[in-house]
PDB file of N, CA, C and O in Angstrom:
ATOM      1  N   MET A   1      16.599  12.103   9.939  1.00  0.00           N
ATOM      2  CA  MET A   1      17.517  12.261   8.740  1.00  0.00           C
ATOM      3  C   MET A   1      18.207  10.931   8.431  1.00  0.00           C
ATOM      4  O   MET A   1      18.473  10.617   7.271  1.00  0.00           O
ATOM      5  N   ALA A   2      18.503  10.134   9.506  1.00  0.00           N
ATOM      6  CA  ALA A   2      19.155   8.836   9.242  1.00  0.00           C
ATOM      7  C   ALA A   2      18.218   7.860   8.423  1.00  0.00           C
ATOM      8  O   ALA A   2      18.631   7.130   7.522  1.00  0.00           O
ATOM      9  N   VAL A   3      16.954   7.937   8.832  1.00  0.00           N
ATOM     10  CA  VAL A   3      15.950   7.004   8.021  1.00  0.00           C
ATOM     11  C   VAL A   3      15.907   7.323   6.666  1.00  0.00           C
ATOM     12  O   VAL A   3      15.948   6.444   5.806  1.00  0.00           O
ATOM     13  N   ILE A   4      15.819   8.630   6.380  1.00  0.00           N
ATOM     14  CA  ILE A   4      15.591   8.995   4.875  1.00  0.00           C
ATOM     15  C   ILE A   4      16.932   8.745   4.182  1.00  0.00           C
ATOM     16  O   ILE A   4      16.859   8.386   3.007  1.00  0.00           O
ATOM     17  N   SER A   5      18.143   8.879   4.726  1.00  0.00           N
ATOM     18  CA  SER A   5      19.375   8.440   4.143  1.00  0.00           C
ATOM     19  C   SER A   5      19.394   7.046   3.962  1.00  0.00           C
ATOM     20  O   SER A   5      19.978   6.582   2.982  1.00  0.00           O
ATOM     21  N   ALA A   6      18.792   6.265   4.834  1.00  0.00           N
ATOM     22  CA  ALA A   6      18.879   4.686   4.630  1.00  0.00           C
ATOM     23  C   ALA A   6      17.940   4.330   3.555  1.00  0.00           C
ATOM     24  O   ALA A   6      18.197   3.388   2.805  1.00  0.00           O
ATOM     25  N   ILE A   7      16.837   5.047   3.433  1.00  0.00           N
ATOM     26  CA  ILE A   7      15.894   4.701   2.318  1.00  0.00           C
ATOM     27  C   ILE A   7      16.444   5.078   0.990  1.00  0.00           C
ATOM     28  O   ILE A   7      16.231   4.390  -0.009  1.00  0.00           O
ATOM     29  N   GLY A   8      17.220   6.275   0.972  1.00  0.00           N
ATOM     30  CA  GLY A   8      17.879   6.680  -0.206  1.00  0.00           C
ATOM     31  C   GLY A   8      18.944   5.678  -0.697  1.00  0.00           C
ATOM     32  O   GLY A   8      19.068   5.382  -1.885  1.00  0.00           O
ATOM     33  N   ALA A   9      19.714   5.171   0.312  1.00  0.00           N
ATOM     34  CA  ALA A   9      20.665   4.166   0.081  1.00  0.00           C
ATOM     35  C   ALA A   9      20.021   2.830  -0.472  1.00  0.00           C
ATOM     36  O   ALA A   9      20.530   2.178  -1.384  1.00  0.00           O
ATOM     37  N   MET A  10      18.990   2.534   0.099  1.00  0.00           N
ATOM     38  CA  MET A  10      18.292   1.276  -0.401  1.00  0.00           C
ATOM     39  C   MET A  10      17.741   1.483  -1.816  1.00  0.00           C
ATOM     40  O   MET A  10      17.835   0.586  -2.655  1.00  0.00           O
ATOM     41  N   GLN A  11      17.146   2.705  -2.092  1.00  0.00           N
ATOM     42  CA  GLN A  11      16.734   3.043  -3.462  1.00  0.00           C
ATOM     43  C   GLN A  11      17.881   2.836  -4.440  1.00  0.00           C
ATOM     44  O   GLN A  11      17.732   2.164  -5.461  1.00  0.00           O
ATOM     45  N   ALA A  12      19.076   3.448  -4.102  1.00  0.00           N
ATOM     46  CA  ALA A  12      20.206   3.413  -5.027  1.00  0.00           C
ATOM     47  C   ALA A  12      20.604   2.066  -5.291  1.00  0.00           C
ATOM     48  O   ALA A  12      20.871   1.710  -6.438  1.00  0.00           O
ATOM     49  N   ALA A  13      20.667   1.245  -4.251  1.00  0.00           N
ATOM     50  CA  ALA A  13      21.150  -0.196  -4.350  1.00  0.00           C
ATOM     51  C   ALA A  13      20.218  -1.144  -5.040  1.00  0.00           C
ATOM     52  O   ALA A  13      20.600  -2.248  -5.426  1.00  0.00           O
ATOM     53  N   GLY A  14      18.921  -0.684  -5.203  1.00  0.00           N
ATOM     54  CA  GLY A  14      18.002  -1.592  -5.883  1.00  0.00           C
ATOM     55  C   GLY A  14      16.993  -2.368  -4.886  1.00  0.00           C
ATOM     56  O   GLY A  14      16.233  -3.268  -5.244  1.00  0.00           O
ATOM     57  N   GLY A  15      17.107  -1.912  -3.703  1.00  0.00           N
ATOM     58  CA  GLY A  15      16.396  -2.670  -2.604  1.00  0.00           C
ATOM     59  C   GLY A  15      14.906  -2.331  -2.706  1.00  0.00           C
ATOM     60  O   GLY A  15      14.069  -3.207  -2.485  1.00  0.00           O
ATOM     61  N   MET A  16      14.525  -0.983  -3.063  1.00  0.00           N
ATOM     62  CA  MET A  16      13.118  -0.669  -3.177  1.00  0.00           C
ATOM     63  C   MET A  16      12.517  -1.361  -4.292  1.00  0.00           C
ATOM     64  O   MET A  16      11.361  -1.774  -4.191  1.00  0.00           O
ATOM     65  N   ASP A  17      13.193  -1.527  -5.348  1.00  0.00           N
ATOM     66  CA  ASP A  17      12.764  -2.206  -6.648  1.00  0.00           C
ATOM     67  C   ASP A  17      12.519  -3.677  -6.313  1.00  0.00           C
ATOM     68  O   ASP A  17      11.565  -4.239  -6.852  1.00  0.00           O
ATOM     69  N   TYR A  18      13.233  -4.281  -5.545  1.00  0.00           N
ATOM     70  CA  TYR A  18      13.241  -5.699  -5.050  1.00  0.00           C
ATOM     71  C   TYR A  18      11.932  -5.794  -4.169  1.00  0.00           C
ATOM     72  O   TYR A  18      11.146  -6.717  -4.383  1.00  0.00           O
ATOM     73  N   LEU A  19      11.713  -4.979  -3.306  1.00  0.00           N
ATOM     74  CA  LEU A  19      10.566  -4.954  -2.446  1.00  0.00           C
ATOM     75  C   LEU A  19       9.241  -4.812  -3.176  1.00  0.00           C
ATOM     76  O   LEU A  19       8.261  -5.516  -2.932  1.00  0.00           O
ATOM     77  N   VAL A  20       9.282  -3.863  -4.078  1.00  0.00           N
ATOM     78  CA  VAL A  20       8.161  -3.613  -4.882  1.00  0.00           C
ATOM     79  C   VAL A  20       7.760  -4.789  -5.779  1.00  0.00           C
ATOM     80  O   VAL A  20       6.587  -5.122  -5.950  1.00  0.00           O
ATOM     81  N   SER A  21       8.801  -5.387  -6.332  1.00  0.00           N
ATOM     82  CA  SER A  21       8.589  -6.636  -7.264  1.00  0.00           C
ATOM     83  C   SER A  21       8.035  -7.735  -6.292  1.00  0.00           C
ATOM     84  O   SER A  21       7.028  -8.346  -6.652  1.00  0.00           O
ATOM     85  N   TRP A  22       8.564  -8.005  -5.197  1.00  0.00           N
ATOM     86  CA  TRP A  22       8.032  -8.938  -4.253  1.00  0.00           C
ATOM     87  C   TRP A  22       6.568  -8.636  -3.858  1.00  0.00           C
ATOM     88  O   TRP A  22       5.719  -9.525  -3.781  1.00  0.00           O
ATOM     89  N   ALA A  23       6.348  -7.470  -3.639  1.00  0.00           N
ATOM     90  CA  ALA A  23       4.891  -7.105  -3.222  1.00  0.00           C
ATOM     91  C   ALA A  23       3.904  -7.369  -4.514  1.00  0.00           C
ATOM     92  O   ALA A  23       2.794  -7.889  -4.395  1.00  0.00           O
ATOM     93  N   GLU A  24       4.410  -6.981  -5.638  1.00  0.00           N
ATOM     94  CA  GLU A  24       3.628  -7.193  -6.859  1.00  0.00           C
ATOM     95  C   GLU A  24       3.233  -8.726  -7.117  1.00  0.00           C
ATOM     96  O   GLU A  24       2.105  -9.102  -7.436  1.00  0.00           O
ATOM     97  N   LYS A  25       4.316  -9.521  -6.930  1.00  0.00           N
ATOM     98  CA  LYS A  25       4.124 -11.006  -7.135  1.00  0.00           C
ATOM     99  C   LYS A  25       3.053 -11.476  -6.087  1.00  0.00           C
ATOM    100  O   LYS A  25       2.095 -12.161  -6.445  1.00  0.00           O
ATOM    101  N   MET A  26       3.224 -11.120  -4.890  1.00  0.00           N
ATOM    102  CA  MET A  26       2.272 -11.614  -3.777  1.00  0.00           C
ATOM    103  C   MET A  26       0.861 -11.038  -4.107  1.00  0.00           C
ATOM    104  O   MET A  26      -0.108 -11.744  -3.828  1.00  0.00           O
ATOM    105  N   LEU A  27       0.675  -9.901  -4.637  1.00  0.00           N
ATOM    106  CA  LEU A  27      -0.657  -9.373  -4.870  1.00  0.00           C
ATOM    107  C   LEU A  27      -1.274 -10.033  -6.154  1.00  0.00           C
ATOM    108  O   LEU A  27      -2.461 -10.358  -6.175  1.00  0.00           O
ATOM    109  N   ARG A  28      -0.440 -10.221  -7.218  1.00  0.00           N
ATOM    110  CA  ARG A  28      -0.960 -10.776  -8.420  1.00  0.00           C
ATOM    111  C   ARG A  28      -1.297 -12.301  -8.192  1.00  0.00           C
ATOM    112  O   ARG A  28      -2.040 -12.863  -8.998  1.00  0.00           O
ATOM    113  N   LYS A  29      -0.830 -12.910  -7.235  1.00  0.00           N
ATOM    114  CA  LYS A  29      -1.164 -14.253  -7.072  1.00  0.00           C
ATOM    115  C   LYS A  29      -2.786 -14.532  -6.857  1.00  0.00           C
ATOM    116  O   LYS A  29      -3.382 -15.486  -7.357  1.00  0.00           O
ATOM    117  N   ASN A  30      -3.350 -13.568  -6.062  1.00  0.00           N
ATOM    118  CA  ASN A  30      -4.630 -13.610  -5.707  1.00  0.00           C
ATOM    119  C   ASN A  30      -5.236 -12.309  -5.685  1.00  0.00           C
ATOM    120  O   ASN A  30      -5.386 -11.746  -4.600  1.00  0.00           O
ATOM    121  N   PRO A  31      -5.635 -11.714  -6.854  1.00  0.00           N
ATOM    122  CA  PRO A  31      -6.073 -10.327  -6.795  1.00  0.00           C
ATOM    123  C   PRO A  31      -7.422  -9.947  -6.269  1.00  0.00           C
ATOM    124  O   PRO A  31      -7.776  -8.779  -6.113  1.00  0.00           O
ATOM    125  N   LYS A  32      -8.222 -11.095  -5.979  1.00  0.00           N
ATOM    126  CA  LYS A  32      -9.390 -10.757  -5.209  1.00  0.00           C
ATOM    127  C   LYS A  32      -9.231 -10.553  -3.858  1.00  0.00           C
ATOM    128  O   LYS A  32     -10.143 -10.013  -3.231  1.00  0.00           O
ATOM    129  N   ARG A  33      -8.145 -10.922  -3.270  1.00  0.00           N
ATOM    130  CA  ARG A  33      -7.828 -10.839  -1.747  1.00  0.00           C
ATOM    131  C   ARG A  33      -6.887  -9.537  -1.694  1.00  0.00           C
ATOM    132  O   ARG A  33      -6.123  -9.474  -0.731  1.00  0.00           O
ATOM    133  N   VAL A  34      -6.868  -8.637  -2.503  1.00  0.00           N
ATOM    134  CA  VAL A  34      -5.883  -7.505  -2.367  1.00  0.00           C
ATOM    135  C   VAL A  34      -6.208  -6.629  -1.098  1.00  0.00           C
ATOM    136  O   VAL A  34      -5.308  -6.023  -0.517  1.00  0.00           O
ATOM    137  N   THR A  35      -7.447  -6.584  -0.711  1.00  0.00           N
ATOM    138  CA  THR A  35      -7.933  -5.867   0.404  1.00  0.00           C
ATOM    139  C   THR A  35      -7.284  -6.462   1.699  1.00  0.00           C
ATOM    140  O   THR A  35      -7.026  -5.713   2.641  1.00  0.00           O
ATOM    141  N   LEU A  36      -7.042  -7.679   1.747  1.00  0.00           N
ATOM    142  CA  LEU A  36      -6.300  -8.462   2.849  1.00  0.00           C
ATOM    143  C   LEU A  36      -4.916  -8.335   2.747  1.00  0.00           C
ATOM    144  O   LEU A  36      -4.269  -7.954   3.722  1.00  0.00           O
ATOM    145  N   TYR A  37      -4.326  -8.636   1.574  1.00  0.00           N
ATOM    146  CA  TYR A  37      -2.997  -8.747   1.488  1.00  0.00           C
ATOM    147  C   TYR A  37      -2.087  -7.414   1.396  1.00  0.00           C
ATOM    148  O   TYR A  37      -0.955  -7.357   1.878  1.00  0.00           O
ATOM    149  N   ALA A  38      -2.728  -6.338   0.711  1.00  0.00           N
ATOM    150  CA  ALA A  38      -2.066  -5.046   0.658  1.00  0.00           C
ATOM    151  C   ALA A  38      -1.624  -4.511   2.052  1.00  0.00           C
ATOM    152  O   ALA A  38      -0.484  -4.069   2.201  1.00  0.00           O
ATOM    153  N   PRO A  39      -2.528  -4.550   3.079  1.00  0.00           N
ATOM    154  CA  PRO A  39      -2.124  -3.898   4.348  1.00  0.00           C
ATOM    155  C   PRO A  39      -0.936  -4.854   5.050  1.00  0.00           C
ATOM    156  O   PRO A  39      -0.002  -4.364   5.684  1.00  0.00           O
ATOM    157  N   LEU A  40      -1.097  -6.153   4.859  1.00  0.00           N
ATOM    158  CA  LEU A  40      -0.131  -6.977   5.434  1.00  0.00           C
ATOM    159  C   LEU A  40       1.265  -6.737   4.753  1.00  0.00           C
ATOM    160  O   LEU A  40       2.269  -6.754   5.466  1.00  0.00           O
ATOM    161  N   ILE A  41       1.364  -6.525   3.472  1.00  0.00           N
ATOM    162  CA  ILE A  41       2.472  -6.324   2.658  1.00  0.00           C
ATOM    163  C   ILE A  41       3.097  -4.964   3.057  1.00  0.00           C
ATOM    164  O   ILE A  41       4.315  -4.902   3.226  1.00  0.00           O
ATOM    165  N   THR A  42       2.314  -3.873   3.214  1.00  0.00           N
ATOM    166  CA  THR A  42       2.789  -2.592   3.524  1.00  0.00           C
ATOM    167  C   THR A  42       3.320  -2.652   4.938  1.00  0.00           C
ATOM    168  O   THR A  42       4.377  -2.088   5.220  1.00  0.00           O
ATOM    169  N   TYR A  43       2.617  -3.318   5.834  1.00  0.00           N
ATOM    170  CA  TYR A  43       3.140  -3.394   7.229  1.00  0.00           C
ATOM    171  C   TYR A  43       4.425  -4.077   7.183  1.00  0.00           C
ATOM    172  O   TYR A  43       5.362  -3.604   7.826  1.00  0.00           O
ATOM    173  N   ALA A  44       4.580  -5.185   6.463  1.00  0.00           N
ATOM    174  CA  ALA A  44       5.839  -5.927   6.592  1.00  0.00           C
ATOM    175  C   ALA A  44       7.021  -5.094   5.892  1.00  0.00           C
ATOM    176  O   ALA A  44       8.186  -5.185   6.279  1.00  0.00           O
ATOM    177  N   MET A  45       6.644  -4.331   4.899  1.00  0.00           N
ATOM    178  CA  MET A  45       7.713  -3.435   4.290  1.00  0.00           C
ATOM    179  C   MET A  45       8.138  -2.361   5.316  1.00  0.00           C
ATOM    180  O   MET A  45       9.323  -2.063   5.462  1.00  0.00           O
ATOM    181  N   THR A  46       7.153  -1.795   6.016  1.00  0.00           N
ATOM    182  CA  THR A  46       7.409  -0.727   7.058  1.00  0.00           C
ATOM    183  C   THR A  46       8.209  -1.391   8.168  1.00  0.00           C
ATOM    184  O   THR A  46       9.155  -0.791   8.678  1.00  0.00           O
ATOM    185  N   LEU A  47       7.883  -2.516   8.527  1.00  0.00           N
ATOM    186  CA  LEU A  47       8.720  -3.157   9.571  1.00  0.00           C
ATOM    187  C   LEU A  47      10.121  -3.547   9.089  1.00  0.00           C
ATOM    188  O   LEU A  47      11.040  -3.450   9.903  1.00  0.00           O
ATOM    189  N   MET A  48      10.370  -3.968   7.883  1.00  0.00           N
ATOM    190  CA  MET A  48      11.640  -4.370   7.462  1.00  0.00           C
ATOM    191  C   MET A  48      12.545  -3.084   7.287  1.00  0.00           C
ATOM    192  O   MET A  48      13.718  -3.032   7.659  1.00  0.00           O
ATOM    193  N   ALA A  49      11.855  -2.050   6.673  1.00  0.00           N
ATOM    194  CA  ALA A  49      12.587  -0.781   6.419  1.00  0.00           C
ATOM    195  C   ALA A  49      12.796   0.140   7.521  1.00  0.00           C
ATOM    196  O   ALA A  49      13.808   0.838   7.578  1.00  0.00           O
ATOM    197  N   GLY A  50      11.878   0.172   8.401  1.00  0.00           N
ATOM    198  CA  GLY A  50      11.938   1.140   9.492  1.00  0.00           C
ATOM    199  C   GLY A  50      11.172   2.305   9.347  1.00  0.00           C
ATOM    200  O   GLY A  50      11.148   3.056  10.323  1.00  0.00           O
ATOM    201  N   THR A  51      10.474   2.654   8.242  1.00  0.00           N
ATOM    202  CA  THR A  51       9.741   3.684   7.861  1.00  0.00           C
ATOM    203  C   THR A  51       8.582   3.478   7.002  1.00  0.00           C
ATOM    204  O   THR A  51       8.601   2.563   6.178  1.00  0.00           O
ATOM    205  N   GLY A  52       7.592   4.235   7.120  1.00  0.00           N
ATOM    206  CA  GLY A  52       6.381   4.122   6.391  1.00  0.00           C
ATOM    207  C   GLY A  52       6.508   4.615   4.927  1.00  0.00           C
ATOM    208  O   GLY A  52       5.633   4.368   4.097  1.00  0.00           O
ATOM    209  N   HIS A  53       7.595   5.301   4.647  1.00  0.00           N
ATOM    210  CA  HIS A  53       7.718   5.954   3.336  1.00  0.00           C
ATOM    211  C   HIS A  53       7.902   4.813   2.263  1.00  0.00           C
ATOM    212  O   HIS A  53       7.745   5.059   1.067  1.00  0.00           O
ATOM    213  N   THR A  54       8.241   3.554   2.723  1.00  0.00           N
ATOM    214  CA  THR A  54       8.267   2.460   1.625  1.00  0.00           C
ATOM    215  C   THR A  54       6.939   2.113   1.185  1.00  0.00           C
ATOM    216  O   THR A  54       6.879   1.451   0.149  1.00  0.00           O
ATOM    217  N   ALA A  55       5.959   2.397   1.710  1.00  0.00           N
ATOM    218  CA  ALA A  55       4.643   2.137   1.296  1.00  0.00           C
ATOM    219  C   ALA A  55       4.127   2.865   0.100  1.00  0.00           C
ATOM    220  O   ALA A  55       3.290   2.387  -0.664  1.00  0.00           O
ATOM    221  N   PHE A  56       4.706   4.130  -0.034  1.00  0.00           N
ATOM    222  CA  PHE A  56       4.375   4.902  -1.130  1.00  0.00           C
ATOM    223  C   PHE A  56       4.726   4.381  -2.505  1.00  0.00           C
ATOM    224  O   PHE A  56       4.057   4.696  -3.489  1.00  0.00           O
ATOM    225  N   SER A  57       5.717   3.629  -2.568  1.00  0.00           N
ATOM    226  CA  SER A  57       6.112   3.018  -3.750  1.00  0.00           C
ATOM    227  C   SER A  57       5.283   1.765  -4.194  1.00  0.00           C
ATOM    228  O   SER A  57       5.361   1.320  -5.339  1.00  0.00           O
ATOM    229  N   THR A  58       4.527   1.253  -3.276  1.00  0.00           N
ATOM    230  CA  THR A  58       3.570   0.044  -3.578  1.00  0.00           C
ATOM    231  C   THR A  58       2.175   0.597  -3.898  1.00  0.00           C
ATOM    232  O   THR A  58       1.362  -0.162  -4.425  1.00  0.00           O
ATOM    233  N   LEU A  59       1.887   1.689  -3.657  1.00  0.00           N
ATOM    234  CA  LEU A  59       0.487   2.186  -3.860  1.00  0.00           C
ATOM    235  C   LEU A  59       0.038   2.007  -5.299  1.00  0.00           C
ATOM    236  O   LEU A  59      -1.033   1.450  -5.542  1.00  0.00           O
ATOM    237  N   PRO A  60       0.856   2.482  -6.287  1.00  0.00           N
ATOM    238  CA  PRO A  60       0.374   2.262  -7.668  1.00  0.00           C
ATOM    239  C   PRO A  60       0.188   0.754  -8.042  1.00  0.00           C
ATOM    240  O   PRO A  60      -0.662   0.456  -8.882  1.00  0.00           O
ATOM    241  N   VAL A  61       0.946  -0.191  -7.453  1.00  0.00           N
ATOM    242  CA  VAL A  61       0.869  -1.541  -7.663  1.00  0.00           C
ATOM    243  C   VAL A  61      -0.512  -1.964  -7.167  1.00  0.00           C
ATOM    244  O   VAL A  61      -1.284  -2.601  -7.884  1.00  0.00           O
ATOM    245  N   ILE A  62      -0.796  -1.596  -5.934  1.00  0.00           N
ATOM    246  CA  ILE A  62      -2.049  -2.005  -5.267  1.00  0.00           C
ATOM    247  C   ILE A  62      -3.235  -1.485  -6.024  1.00  0.00           C
ATOM    248  O   ILE A  62      -4.224  -2.210  -6.135  1.00  0.00           O
ATOM    249  N   ALA A  63      -3.214  -0.180  -6.598  1.00  0.00           N
ATOM    250  CA  ALA A  63      -4.326   0.375  -7.329  1.00  0.00           C
ATOM    251  C   ALA A  63      -4.475  -0.448  -8.564  1.00  0.00           C
ATOM    252  O   ALA A  63      -5.619  -0.759  -8.895  1.00  0.00           O
ATOM    253  N   GLU A  64      -3.433  -0.851  -9.311  1.00  0.00           N
ATOM    254  CA  GLU A  64      -3.483  -1.501 -10.568  1.00  0.00           C
ATOM    255  C   GLU A  64      -4.058  -2.967 -10.343  1.00  0.00           C
ATOM    256  O   GLU A  64      -4.910  -3.423 -11.105  1.00  0.00           O
ATOM    257  N   VAL A  65      -3.595  -3.629  -9.348  1.00  0.00           N
ATOM    258  CA  VAL A  65      -4.044  -5.013  -9.077  1.00  0.00           C
ATOM    259  C   VAL A  65      -5.587  -5.051  -8.699  1.00  0.00           C
ATOM    260  O   VAL A  65      -6.372  -5.871  -9.175  1.00  0.00           O
ATOM    261  N   ALA A  66      -5.909  -4.101  -7.819  1.00  0.00           N
ATOM    262  CA  ALA A  66      -7.356  -3.958  -7.473  1.00  0.00           C
ATOM    263  C   ALA A  66      -8.303  -3.750  -8.697  1.00  0.00           C
ATOM    264  O   ALA A  66      -9.334  -4.404  -8.854  1.00  0.00           O
ATOM    265  N   LYS A  67      -7.880  -2.822  -9.514  1.00  0.00           N
ATOM    266  CA  LYS A  67      -8.631  -2.568 -10.789  1.00  0.00           C
ATOM    267  C   LYS A  67      -8.758  -3.872 -11.591  1.00  0.00           C
ATOM    268  O   LYS A  67      -9.847  -4.210 -12.055  1.00  0.00           O
ATOM    269  N   GLU A  68      -7.745  -4.540 -11.740  1.00  0.00           N
ATOM    270  CA  GLU A  68      -7.712  -5.749 -12.421  1.00  0.00           C
ATOM    271  C   GLU A  68      -8.608  -6.839 -11.870  1.00  0.00           C
ATOM    272  O   GLU A  68      -9.290  -7.583 -12.575  1.00  0.00           O
ATOM    273  N   GLY A  69      -8.545  -6.871 -10.533  1.00  0.00           N
ATOM    274  CA  GLY A  69      -9.222  -7.851  -9.795  1.00  0.00           C
ATOM    275  C   GLY A  69     -10.702  -7.578  -9.645  1.00  0.00           C
ATOM    276  O   GLY A  69     -11.441  -8.471  -9.232  1.00  0.00           O
ATOM    277  N   GLY A  70     -11.172  -6.363  -9.967  1.00  0.00           N
ATOM    278  CA  GLY A  70     -12.560  -5.984  -9.930  1.00  0.00           C
ATOM    279  C   GLY A  70     -12.944  -5.519  -8.566  1.00  0.00           C
ATOM    280  O   GLY A  70     -14.102  -5.578  -8.152  1.00  0.00           O
ATOM    281  N   VAL A  71     -11.872  -5.024  -7.837  1.00  0.00           N
ATOM    282  CA  VAL A  71     -12.046  -4.525  -6.473  1.00  0.00           C
ATOM    283  C   VAL A  71     -11.938  -3.006  -6.495  1.00  0.00           C
ATOM    284  O   VAL A  71     -11.105  -2.486  -7.236  1.00  0.00           O
ATOM    285  N   ARG A  72     -12.789  -2.210  -5.669  1.00  0.00           N
ATOM    286  CA  ARG A  72     -12.637  -0.886  -5.718  1.00  0.00           C
ATOM    287  C   ARG A  72     -11.170  -0.390  -5.208  1.00  0.00           C
ATOM    288  O   ARG A  72     -10.858  -0.760  -4.076  1.00  0.00           O
ATOM    289  N   PRO A  73     -10.333   0.330  -5.856  1.00  0.00           N
ATOM    290  CA  PRO A  73      -9.055   0.561  -5.292  1.00  0.00           C
ATOM    291  C   PRO A  73      -9.047   1.320  -4.093  1.00  0.00           C
ATOM    292  O   PRO A  73      -8.033   1.246  -3.400  1.00  0.00           O
ATOM    293  N   SER A  74     -10.113   2.132  -3.669  1.00  0.00           N
ATOM    294  CA  SER A  74     -10.032   2.958  -2.389  1.00  0.00           C
ATOM    295  C   SER A  74     -10.049   2.028  -1.221  1.00  0.00           C
ATOM    296  O   SER A  74      -9.398   2.402  -0.246  1.00  0.00           O
ATOM    297  N   ARG A  75     -10.617   0.990  -1.146  1.00  0.00           N
ATOM    298  CA  ARG A  75     -10.535   0.110   0.008  1.00  0.00           C
ATOM    299  C   ARG A  75      -9.031  -0.360   0.288  1.00  0.00           C
ATOM    300  O   ARG A  75      -8.479  -0.052   1.344  1.00  0.00           O
ATOM    301  N   PRO A  76      -8.439  -1.060  -0.622  1.00  0.00           N
ATOM    302  CA  PRO A  76      -7.062  -1.626  -0.330  1.00  0.00           C
ATOM    303  C   PRO A  76      -6.038  -0.565  -0.065  1.00  0.00           C
ATOM    304  O   PRO A  76      -5.100  -0.754   0.709  1.00  0.00           O
ATOM    305  N   LEU A  77      -6.255   0.697  -0.801  1.00  0.00           N
ATOM    306  CA  LEU A  77      -5.312   1.730  -0.734  1.00  0.00           C
ATOM    307  C   LEU A  77      -5.461   2.305   0.689  1.00  0.00           C
ATOM    308  O   LEU A  77      -4.444   2.456   1.366  1.00  0.00           O
ATOM    309  N   SER A  78      -6.551   2.601   1.131  1.00  0.00           N
ATOM    310  CA  SER A  78      -6.747   3.308   2.424  1.00  0.00           C
ATOM    311  C   SER A  78      -6.325   2.449   3.761  1.00  0.00           C
ATOM    312  O   SER A  78      -5.913   2.970   4.798  1.00  0.00           O
ATOM    313  N   VAL A  79      -6.503   1.028   3.549  1.00  0.00           N
ATOM    314  CA  VAL A  79      -6.115   0.110   4.525  1.00  0.00           C
ATOM    315  C   VAL A  79      -4.674   0.057   4.499  1.00  0.00           C
ATOM    316  O   VAL A  79      -4.081   0.123   5.575  1.00  0.00           O
ATOM    317  N   ALA A  80      -4.054  -0.048   3.466  1.00  0.00           N
ATOM    318  CA  ALA A  80      -2.631  -0.277   3.232  1.00  0.00           C
ATOM    319  C   ALA A  80      -1.913   1.011   3.847  1.00  0.00           C
ATOM    320  O   ALA A  80      -0.907   0.900   4.547  1.00  0.00           O
ATOM    321  N   VAL A  81      -2.410   2.058   3.584  1.00  0.00           N
ATOM    322  CA  VAL A  81      -1.817   3.308   4.223  1.00  0.00           C
ATOM    323  C   VAL A  81      -1.873   3.379   5.708  1.00  0.00           C
ATOM    324  O   VAL A  81      -0.955   3.822   6.398  1.00  0.00           O
ATOM    325  N   ILE A  82      -2.944   2.942   6.138  1.00  0.00           N
ATOM    326  CA  ILE A  82      -3.107   3.028   7.647  1.00  0.00           C
ATOM    327  C   ILE A  82      -2.295   1.787   8.265  1.00  0.00           C
ATOM    328  O   ILE A  82      -1.845   1.888   9.406  1.00  0.00           O
ATOM    329  N   ALA A  83      -2.122   0.708   7.571  1.00  0.00           N
ATOM    330  CA  ALA A  83      -1.325  -0.460   8.146  1.00  0.00           C
ATOM    331  C   ALA A  83       0.083  -0.017   8.162  1.00  0.00           C
ATOM    332  O   ALA A  83       0.787  -0.376   9.105  1.00  0.00           O
ATOM    333  N   SER A  84       0.581   0.731   7.212  1.00  0.00           N
ATOM    334  CA  SER A  84       2.046   1.204   7.172  1.00  0.00           C
ATOM    335  C   SER A  84       2.331   2.143   8.202  1.00  0.00           C
ATOM    336  O   SER A  84       3.461   2.619   8.309  1.00  0.00           O
TER     337      SER A  84
END
């Protein structure tokens, strides 16, 4: 219950938006390597926030960057979920 409350507070304060924008910038710098960077980013977000629920907000960004980079989205998405 404490972790969910902390994530809710982070969402209300704008912390989740900051983390997602940070992740988007990192992924858009090199979209061809999204399969490598996506799991590293979701792992770092999980480590910083203390829960894997933070990775759910990055999944649409990962899918969009993968499509734009010509990479099948299933690969980076599945590895990112496992890494978180």
